[in-house]
N, CA, C and O atoms as a printed pandas DataFrame, in Angstrom:
     atom_number atom_name residue_name chain_id  residue_number  x_coord  y_coord  z_coord
0              1         N          UNK        A               1    0.401    9.734    1.536
1              2        CA          UNK        A               1    0.261    9.314    0.227
2              3         C          UNK        A               1   -0.943   10.136   -0.305
3              4         O          UNK        A               1   -1.977   10.336    0.332
4              5         N          UNK        A               2   -0.681   10.574   -1.521
5              6        CA          UNK        A               2   -1.751   11.403   -2.109
6              7         C          UNK        A               2   -2.977   10.518   -2.594
7              8         O          UNK        A               2   -2.841    9.319   -2.837
8              9         N          UNK        A               3   -4.178   11.188   -2.718
9             10        CA          UNK        A               3   -5.272   10.498   -3.113
10            11         C          UNK        A               3   -5.177    9.848   -4.432
11            12         O          UNK        A               3   -5.760    8.790   -4.672
12            13         N          UNK        A               4   -4.422   10.493   -5.314
13            14        CA          UNK        A               4   -4.204    9.843   -6.647
14            15         C          UNK        A               4   -3.343    8.656   -6.549
15            16         O          UNK        A               4   -3.462    7.766   -7.391
16            17         N          UNK        A               5   -2.512    8.567   -5.625
17            18        CA          UNK        A               5   -1.663    7.280   -5.410
18            19         C          UNK        A               5   -2.591    6.240   -4.881
19            20         O          UNK        A               5   -2.585    5.112   -5.375
20            21         N          UNK        A               6   -3.402    6.567   -3.882
21            22        CA          UNK        A               6   -4.397    5.656   -3.335
22            23         C          UNK        A               6   -5.244    4.985   -4.461
23            24         O          UNK        A               6   -5.418    3.774   -4.597
24            25         N          UNK        A               7   -5.730    5.964   -5.227
25            26        CA          UNK        A               7   -6.668    5.489   -6.271
26            27         C          UNK        A               7   -5.881    4.638   -7.347
27            28         O          UNK        A               7   -6.518    3.776   -7.952
28            29         N          UNK        A               8   -4.618    4.808   -7.611
29            30        CA          UNK        A               8   -3.817    4.013   -8.520
30            31         C          UNK        A               8   -3.760    2.653   -7.858
31            32         O          UNK        A               8   -4.109    1.663   -8.501
32            33         N          UNK        A               9   -3.330    2.548   -6.585
33            34        CA          UNK        A               9   -3.177    1.219   -5.980
34            35         C          UNK        A               9   -4.440    0.549   -5.995
35            36         O          UNK        A               9   -4.431   -0.660   -6.231
36            37         N          UNK        A              10   -5.603    1.175   -5.766
37            38        CA          UNK        A              10   -6.956    0.542   -5.583
38            39         C          UNK        A              10   -7.696    0.291   -6.926
39            40         O          UNK        A              10   -8.772   -0.305   -6.965
40            41         N          UNK        A              11   -7.084    0.761   -7.990
41            42        CA          UNK        A              11   -7.679    0.744   -9.321
42            43         C          UNK        A              11   -9.042    1.536   -9.372
43            44         O          UNK        A              11  -10.005    1.115  -10.012
44            45         N          UNK        A              12   -9.054    2.632   -8.703
45            46        CA          UNK        A              12  -10.324    3.419   -8.788
46            47         C          UNK        A              12   -9.947    4.842   -9.217
47            48         O          UNK        A              12   -8.753    5.138   -9.275
48            49         N          UNK        A              13  -10.864    5.711   -9.510
49            50        CA          UNK        A              13  -10.675    7.141   -9.917
50            51         C          UNK        A              13  -10.348    7.925   -8.734
51            52         O          UNK        A              13  -10.853    7.619   -7.653
52            53         N          UNK        A              14   -9.491    8.978   -8.850
53            54        CA          UNK        A              14   -9.148    9.854   -7.717
54            55         C          UNK        A              14  -10.403   10.485   -7.201
55            56         O          UNK        A              14  -10.427   10.757   -6.000
56            57         N          UNK        A              15  -11.475   10.764   -7.958
57            58        CA          UNK        A              15  -12.664   11.365   -7.545
58            59         C          UNK        A              15  -13.357   10.483   -6.575
59            60         O          UNK        A              15  -13.948   10.975   -5.613
60            61         N          UNK        A              16  -13.312    9.098   -6.797
61            62        CA          UNK        A              16  -13.866    8.175   -5.929
62            63         C          UNK        A              16  -13.186    8.214   -4.497
63            64         O          UNK        A              16  -13.863    8.132   -3.472
64            65         N          UNK        A              17  -11.886    8.338   -4.487
65            66        CA          UNK        A              17  -11.212    8.475   -3.218
66            67         C          UNK        A              17  -11.600    9.674   -2.483
67            68         O          UNK        A              17  -11.763    9.679   -1.263
68            69         N          UNK        A              18  -11.754   10.757   -3.287
69            70        CA          UNK        A              18  -12.168   12.037   -2.698
70            71         C          UNK        A              18  -13.551   11.920   -2.041
71            72         O          UNK        A              18  -13.798   12.447   -0.956
72            73         N          UNK        A              19  -14.482   11.174   -2.780
73            74        CA          UNK        A              19  -15.848   10.982   -2.109
74            75         C          UNK        A              19  -15.781   10.205   -0.892
75            76         O          UNK        A              19  -16.524   10.457    0.056
76            77         N          UNK        A              20  -14.856    9.195   -0.868
77            78        CA          UNK        A              20  -14.645    8.411    0.344
78            79         C          UNK        A              20  -14.186    9.380    1.508
79            80         O          UNK        A              20  -14.757    9.370    2.598
80            81         N          UNK        A              21  -13.200   10.159    1.239
81            82        CA          UNK        A              21  -12.586   11.010    2.222
82            83         C          UNK        A              21  -13.717   12.005    2.804
83            84         O          UNK        A              21  -13.715   12.370    3.980
84            85         N          UNK        A              22  -14.665   12.396    1.875
85            86        CA          UNK        A              22  -15.610   13.365    2.398
86            87         C          UNK        A              22  -16.860   12.613    2.974
87            88         O          UNK        A              22  -17.817   13.267    3.388
88            89         N          UNK        A              23  -16.858   11.354    3.000
89            90        CA          UNK        A              23  -17.963   10.587    3.597
90            91         C          UNK        A              23  -19.202   10.489    2.629
91            92         O          UNK        A              23  -20.266   10.054    3.070
92            93         N          UNK        A              24  -19.094   10.846    1.452
93            94        CA          UNK        A              24  -20.164   10.866    0.412
94            95         C          UNK        A              24  -20.388    9.520   -0.212
95            96         O          UNK        A              24  -21.398    9.275   -0.873
96            97         N          UNK        A              25  -19.454    8.672    0.002
97            98        CA          UNK        A              25  -19.527    7.317   -0.581
98            99         C          UNK        A              25  -18.601    6.370    0.275
99           100         O          UNK        A              25  -17.771    6.811    1.071
100          101         N          UNK        A              26  -18.800    5.135    0.061
101          102        CA          UNK        A              26  -17.869    4.149    0.780
102          103         C          UNK        A              26  -17.473    3.067   -0.229
103          104         O          UNK        A              26  -18.209    2.696   -1.144
104          105         N          UNK        A              27  -16.200    2.575    0.025
105          106        CA          UNK        A              27  -15.706    1.631   -0.908
106          107         C          UNK        A              27  -16.379    0.342   -0.792
107          108         O          UNK        A              27  -16.945    0.005    0.248
108          109         N          UNK        A              28  -16.327   -0.439   -1.912
109          110        CA          UNK        A              28  -16.822   -1.840   -1.994
110          111         C          UNK        A              28  -16.052   -2.634   -0.924
111          112         O          UNK        A              28  -14.900   -2.293   -0.656
112          113         N          UNK        A              29  -16.620   -3.659   -0.310
113          114        CA          UNK        A              29  -15.909   -4.363    0.692
114          115         C          UNK        A              29  -14.494   -4.947    0.321
115          116         O          UNK        A              29  -13.563   -4.963    1.126
116          117         N          UNK        A              30  -14.417   -5.391   -0.876
117          118        CA          UNK        A              30  -13.043   -5.851   -1.293
118          119         C          UNK        A              30  -12.066   -4.703   -1.390
119          120         O          UNK        A              30  -10.907   -4.808   -0.989
120          121         N          UNK        A              31  -12.545   -3.639   -1.916
121          122        CA          UNK        A              31  -11.724   -2.386   -2.088
122          123         C          UNK        A              31  -11.396   -1.817   -0.672
123          124         O          UNK        A              31  -10.296   -1.329   -0.414
124          125         N          UNK        A              32  -12.411   -1.909    0.228
125          126        CA          UNK        A              32  -12.151   -1.503    1.594
126          127         C          UNK        A              32  -11.014   -2.266    2.279
127          128         O          UNK        A              32  -10.208   -1.738    3.046
128          129         N          UNK        A              33  -11.024   -3.507    1.945
129          130        CA          UNK        A              33   -9.984   -4.362    2.625
130          131         C          UNK        A              33   -8.602   -4.091    1.980
131          132         O          UNK        A              33   -7.597   -4.173    2.686
132          133         N          UNK        A              34   -8.516   -3.794    0.763
133          134        CA          UNK        A              34   -7.252   -3.316    0.185
134          135         C          UNK        A              34   -6.823   -1.993    0.689
135          136         O          UNK        A              34   -5.627   -1.742    0.835
136          137         N          UNK        A              35   -7.774   -1.120    0.967
137          138        CA          UNK        A              35   -7.459    0.191    1.512
138          139         C          UNK        A              35   -6.973    0.088    2.936
139          140         O          UNK        A              35   -6.058    0.810    3.331
140          141         N          UNK        A              36   -7.565   -0.792    3.715
141          142        CA          UNK        A              36   -7.103   -0.963    5.091
142          143         C          UNK        A              36   -5.694   -1.640    5.136
143          144         O          UNK        A              36   -4.894   -1.355    6.027
144          145         N          UNK        A              37   -5.411   -2.549    4.148
145          146        CA          UNK        A              37   -4.056   -3.129    4.110
146          147         C          UNK        A              37   -3.092   -2.101    3.737
147          148         O          UNK        A              37   -2.033   -2.012    4.359
148          149         N          UNK        A              38   -3.396   -1.253    2.696
149          150        CA          UNK        A              38   -2.554   -0.212    2.397
150          151         C          UNK        A              38   -2.228    0.738    3.527
151          152         O          UNK        A              38   -1.073    1.134    3.683
152          153         N          UNK        A              39   -3.209    1.109    4.312
153          154        CA          UNK        A              39   -3.021    2.008    5.436
154          155         C          UNK        A              39   -2.152    1.357    6.399
155          156         O          UNK        A              39   -1.190    1.959    6.875
156          157         N          UNK        A              40   -2.438    0.144    6.716
157          158        CA          UNK        A              40   -1.558   -0.601    7.671
158          159         C          UNK        A              40   -0.076   -0.689    7.205
159          160         O          UNK        A              40    0.850   -0.399    7.962
160          161         N          UNK        A              41    0.100   -1.095    5.950
161          162        CA          UNK        A              41    1.385   -1.105    5.405
162          163         C          UNK        A              41    2.147    0.178    5.560
163          164         O          UNK        A              41    3.301    0.176    5.989
164          165         N          UNK        A              42    1.503    1.294    5.209
165          166        CA          UNK        A              42    2.118    2.547    5.214
166          167         C          UNK        A              42    2.519    2.910    6.679
167          168         O          UNK        A              42    3.583    3.472    6.935
168          169         N          UNK        A              43    1.614    2.558    7.611
169          170        CA          UNK        A              43    1.902    2.768    9.005
170          171         C          UNK        A              43    3.172    2.017    9.454
171          172         O          UNK        A              43    3.971    2.562   10.215
172          173         N          UNK        A              44    3.355    0.799    8.997
173          174        CA          UNK        A              44    4.528    0.024    9.339
174          175         C          UNK        A              44    5.743    0.589    8.669
175          176         O          UNK        A              44    6.808    0.642    9.285
176          177         N          UNK        A              45    5.626    1.031    7.384
177          178        CA          UNK        A              45    6.781    1.592    6.713
178          179         C          UNK        A              45    7.189    3.040    7.364
179          180         O          UNK        A              45    8.350    3.444    7.306
180          181         N          UNK        A              46    6.287    3.682    7.899
181          182        CA          UNK        A              46    6.585    5.010    8.596
182          183         C          UNK        A              46    7.543    4.885    9.784
183          184         O          UNK        A              46    8.071    5.887   10.265
184          185         N          UNK        A              47    7.775    3.606   10.275
185          186        CA          UNK        A              47    8.649    3.278   11.266
186          187         C          UNK        A              47   10.054    3.603   10.945
187          188         O          UNK        A              47   10.836    4.002   11.808
188          189         N          UNK        A              48   10.415    3.415    9.560
189          190        CA          UNK        A              48   11.644    3.708    9.160
190          191         C          UNK        A              48   11.900    4.336    7.847
191          192         O          UNK        A              48   13.030    4.407    7.363
192          193         N          UNK        A              49   10.781    4.813    7.248
193          194        CA          UNK        A              49   10.826    5.513    5.998
194          195         C          UNK        A              49   10.117    6.784    6.136
195          196         O          UNK        A              49    9.088    6.849    6.809
196          197         N          UNK        A              50   10.664    7.909    5.469
197          198        CA          UNK        A              50    9.935    9.154    5.381
198          199         C          UNK        A              50    8.681    8.932    4.473
199          200         O          UNK        A              50    8.672    7.922    3.768
200          201         N          UNK        A              51    7.677    9.749    4.436
201          202        CA          UNK        A              51    6.574    9.497    3.544
202          203         C          UNK        A              51    6.860    9.394    2.095
203          204         O          UNK        A              51    6.226    8.580    1.423
204          205         N          UNK        A              52    7.767   10.156    1.553
205          206        CA          UNK        A              52    8.171   10.120    0.159
206          207         C          UNK        A              52    8.768    8.751   -0.201
207          208         O          UNK        A              52    8.488    8.138   -1.232
208          209         N          UNK        A              53    9.685    8.299    0.825
209          210        CA          UNK        A              53   10.439    7.000    0.574
210          211         C          UNK        A              53    9.359    5.878    0.618
211          212         O          UNK        A              53    9.344    4.999   -0.243
212          213         N          UNK        A              54    8.455    5.922    1.636
213          214        CA          UNK        A              54    7.390    4.932    1.642
214          215         C          UNK        A              54    6.601    4.814    0.368
215          216         O          UNK        A              54    6.315    3.721   -0.121
216          217         N          UNK        A              55    6.236    6.038   -0.189
217          218        CA          UNK        A              55    5.412    5.965   -1.371
218          219         C          UNK        A              55    6.335    5.371   -2.550
219          220         O          UNK        A              55    5.836    4.694   -3.448
220          221         N          UNK        A              56    7.534    5.626   -2.501
221          222        CA          UNK        A              56    8.370    5.078   -3.680
222          223         C          UNK        A              56    8.532    3.493   -3.502
223          224         O          UNK        A              56    8.579    2.730   -4.467
224          225         N          UNK        A              57    8.612    3.089   -2.197
225          226        CA          UNK        A              57    8.654    1.722   -1.951
226          227         C          UNK        A              57    7.381    0.928   -2.383
227          228         O          UNK        A              57    7.488   -0.186   -2.895
228          229         N          UNK        A              58    6.225    1.502   -2.176
229          230        CA          UNK        A              58    4.982    0.980   -2.611
230          231         C          UNK        A              58    4.982    0.795   -4.196
231          232         O          UNK        A              58    4.445   -0.210   -4.662
232          233         N          UNK        A              59    5.529    1.671   -4.975
233          234        CA          UNK        A              59    5.440    1.685   -6.421
234          235         C          UNK        A              59    6.692    1.128   -7.194
235          236         O          UNK        A              59    6.634    1.012   -8.418
236          237         N          UNK        A              60    7.771    0.796   -6.527
237          238        CA          UNK        A              60    8.916    0.306   -7.153
238          239         C          UNK        A              60    9.176   -1.274   -6.868
239          240         O          UNK        A              60    8.793   -1.846   -5.847
240          241         N          UNK        A              61    9.814   -1.823   -7.824
241          242        CA          UNK        A              61   10.054   -3.333   -7.635
242          243         C          UNK        A              61   11.013   -3.520   -6.446
243          244         O          UNK        A              61   11.957   -2.754   -6.252
244          245         N          UNK        A              62   10.738   -4.547   -5.679
245          246        CA          UNK        A              62   11.492   -4.712   -4.396
246          247         C          UNK        A              62   12.220   -6.079   -4.426
247          248         O          UNK        A              62   11.638   -7.150   -4.598
248          249         N          UNK        A              63   13.423   -5.948   -4.261
249          250        CA          UNK        A              63   14.172   -7.301   -4.259
250          251         C          UNK        A              63   13.696   -8.227   -3.115
251          252         O          UNK        A              63   13.612   -9.436   -3.332
252          253         N          UNK        A              64   13.400   -7.743   -1.982
253          254        CA          UNK        A              64   12.914   -8.525   -0.828
254          255         C          UNK        A              64   11.578   -9.214   -1.267
255          256         O          UNK        A              64   11.193  -10.198   -0.635
256          257         N          UNK        A              65   10.899   -8.763   -2.263
257          258        CA          UNK        A              65    9.594   -9.430   -2.762
258          259         C          UNK        A              65    9.895  -10.143   -4.048
259          260         O          UNK        A              65    8.966  -10.339   -4.831
260          261         N          UNK        A              66   11.090  -10.542   -4.333
261          262        CA          UNK        A              66   11.255  -11.173   -5.628
262          263         C          UNK        A              66   11.191  -10.323   -6.815
263          264         O          UNK        A              66   10.833  -10.799   -7.892
264          265         N          UNK        A              67   11.520   -9.077   -6.685
265          266        CA          UNK        A              67   11.430   -8.028   -7.679
266          267         C          UNK        A              67    9.943   -7.728   -8.023
267          268         O          UNK        A              67    9.663   -7.250   -9.122
268          269         N          UNK        A              68    9.064   -7.981   -7.172
269          270        CA          UNK        A              68    7.621   -7.636   -7.449
270          271         C          UNK        A              68    7.266   -6.281   -6.988
271          272         O          UNK        A              68    8.057   -5.747   -6.211
272          273         N          UNK        A              69    6.237   -5.656   -7.329
273          274        CA          UNK        A              69    5.856   -4.264   -7.031
274          275         C          UNK        A              69    4.770   -4.329   -5.912
275          276         O          UNK        A              69    3.711   -4.929   -6.095
276          277         N          UNK        A              70    5.061   -3.718   -4.798
277          278        CA          UNK        A              70    4.092   -3.922   -3.614
278          279         C          UNK        A              70    2.659   -3.423   -4.042
279          280         O          UNK        A              70    1.666   -4.010   -3.614
280          281         N          UNK        A              71    2.564   -2.457   -4.796
281          282        CA          UNK        A              71    1.136   -1.939   -5.109
282          283         C          UNK        A              71    0.459   -3.072   -5.868
283          284         O          UNK        A              71   -0.744   -3.285   -5.716
284          285         N          UNK        A              72    1.174   -3.758   -6.636
285          286        CA          UNK        A              72    0.417   -4.904   -7.413
286          287         C          UNK        A              72   -0.011   -6.069   -6.550
287          288         O          UNK        A              72   -1.035   -6.707   -6.793
288          289         N          UNK        A              73    0.841   -6.347   -5.482
289          290        CA          UNK        A              73    0.512   -7.351   -4.481
290          291         C          UNK        A              73   -0.676   -7.006   -3.754
291          292         O          UNK        A              73   -1.484   -7.877   -3.431
292          293         N          UNK        A              74   -0.850   -5.680   -3.448
293          294        CA          UNK        A              74   -2.103   -5.209   -2.609
294          295         C          UNK        A              74   -3.220   -5.603   -3.574
295          296         O          UNK        A              74   -4.162   -6.281   -3.163
296          297         N          UNK        A              75   -3.141   -5.193   -4.869
297          298        CA          UNK        A              75   -4.324   -5.317   -5.803
298          299         C          UNK        A              75   -4.610   -6.861   -5.933
299          300         O          UNK        A              75   -5.734   -7.277   -6.214
300          301         N          UNK        A              76   -3.557   -7.664   -5.718
301          302        CA          UNK        A              76   -3.900   -9.183   -5.942
302          303         C          UNK        A              76   -4.265   -9.835   -4.658
303          304         O          UNK        A              76   -4.440  -11.053   -4.615
304          305         N          UNK        A              77   -4.393   -9.043   -3.560
305          306        CA          UNK        A              77   -4.777   -9.611   -2.264
306          307         C          UNK        A              77   -3.627  -10.303   -1.529
307          308         O          UNK        A              77   -3.870  -11.190   -0.710
308          309         N          UNK        A              78   -2.470   -9.941   -1.787
309          310        CA          UNK        A              78   -1.254  -10.608   -1.230
310          311         C          UNK        A              78   -0.506   -9.783   -0.164
311          312         O          UNK        A              78    0.722   -9.739   -0.087
312          313         N          UNK        A              79   -1.367   -9.126    0.659
313          314        CA          UNK        A              79   -0.761   -8.195    1.612
314          315         C          UNK        A              79    0.116   -8.869    2.627
315          316         O          UNK        A              79    1.048   -8.271    3.166
316          317         N          UNK        A              80   -0.188  -10.117    2.883
317          318        CA          UNK        A              80    0.621  -10.891    3.945
318          319         C          UNK        A              80    2.039  -10.980    3.522
319          320         O          UNK        A              80    2.937  -10.910    4.361
320          321         N          UNK        A              81    2.288  -11.136    2.217
321          322        CA          UNK        A              81    3.666  -11.209    1.792
322          323         C          UNK        A              81    4.397   -9.824    1.942
323          324         O          UNK        A              81    5.590   -9.737    2.232
324          325         N          UNK        A              82    3.608   -8.799    1.728
325          326        CA          UNK        A              82    4.174   -7.421    2.050
326          327         C          UNK        A              82    4.515   -7.201    3.400
327          328         O          UNK        A              82    5.567   -6.651    3.726
328          329         N          UNK        A              83    3.606   -7.636    4.258
329          330        CA          UNK        A              83    3.860   -7.438    5.767
330          331         C          UNK        A              83    5.072   -8.260    6.251
331          332         O          UNK        A              83    5.802   -7.855    7.155
332          333         N          UNK        A              84    5.246   -9.386    5.635
333          334        CA          UNK        A              84    6.483  -10.227    5.995
334          335         C          UNK        A              84    7.743   -9.471    5.452
335          336         O          UNK        A              84    8.762   -9.397    6.138
336          337         N          UNK        A              85    7.664   -8.981    4.358
337          338        CA          UNK        A              85    8.843   -8.238    3.806
338          339         C          UNK        A              85    9.125   -7.045    4.594
339          340         O          UNK        A              85   10.298   -6.739    4.812
340          341         N          UNK        A              86    8.067   -6.275    5.085
341          342        CA          UNK        A              86    8.354   -5.061    5.894
342          343         C          UNK        A              86    8.961   -5.503    7.218
343          344         O          UNK        A              86    9.875   -4.845    7.716
344          345         N          UNK        A              87    8.488   -6.582    7.797
345          346        CA          UNK        A              87    9.022   -7.098    9.001
346          347         C          UNK        A              87   10.511   -7.449    8.806
347          348         O          UNK        A              87   11.307   -7.150    9.696
348          349         N          UNK        A              88   10.909   -8.047    7.723
349          350        CA          UNK        A              88   12.216   -8.429    7.360
350          351         C          UNK        A              88   13.003   -7.123    7.337
351          352         O          UNK        A              88   14.085   -7.048    7.918
352          353         N          UNK        A              89   12.469   -6.079    6.665
353          354        CA          UNK        A              89   13.162   -4.810    6.575
354          355         C          UNK        A              89   13.407   -4.168    8.023
355          356         O          UNK        A              89   14.429   -3.566    8.352
356          357         N          UNK        A              90   12.425   -4.375    8.728
357          358        CA          UNK        A              90   12.397   -3.813   10.076
358          359         C          UNK        A              90   13.529   -4.449   11.055
359          360         O          UNK        A              90   14.223   -3.819   11.852
360          361         N          UNK        A              91   13.549   -5.794   10.815
361          362        CA          UNK        A              91   14.446   -6.587   11.594
362          363         C          UNK        A              91   15.866   -6.700   11.005
363          364         O          UNK        A              91   16.743   -7.363   11.558
364          365         N          UNK        A              92   16.055   -6.010    9.838
365          366        CA          UNK        A              92   17.315   -5.904    9.238
366          367         C          UNK        A              92   17.716   -7.247    8.440
367          368         O          UNK        A              92   18.885   -7.523    8.170
368          369         N          UNK        A              93   16.649   -8.022    8.106
369          370        CA          UNK        A              93   16.939   -9.276    7.485
370          371         C          UNK        A              93   16.566   -9.097    5.916
371          372         O          UNK        A              93   15.419   -8.854    5.543
372          373         N          UNK        A              94   17.560   -9.229    5.131
373          374        CA          UNK        A              94   17.346   -9.132    3.592
374          375         C          UNK        A              94   17.659  -10.369    2.990
375          376         O          UNK        A              94   18.703  -10.966    3.254
376          377         N          UNK        A              95   16.723  -10.830    2.111
377          378        CA          UNK        A              95   16.959  -12.053    1.321
378          379         C          UNK        A              95   17.647  -11.754    0.032
379          380         O          UNK        A              95   17.919  -12.666   -0.749
C-alpha cells in the first residue's frame, strides 16, 4: 500500500507518513493503533489477495461488512469487525 493510501486511511498528510517511515516523527498513540490495525489487516488479506486487490478491498464497500468501507471502519476504531470479515473470507463463509 502506498504512503498516500496509508495517509488517507489514517486521515493524515502523506508527508507525515513519510516522516514516520524515516524515523523523524512518530504517530500519535491513537493513530499508531490504527496503523498497526491496518498493517495486521493487510497481512491477513495477503493470504488470498494480491497487493492491488487488497488495496481495493480496503477502499471499496464490502457486502460482508454490510456495504461499509473497511478504511472507514479503521478510522472509527472498528478493526475487530474487519478481522471477523477477513476470517469469514478466509474460511469461505459469506453472509
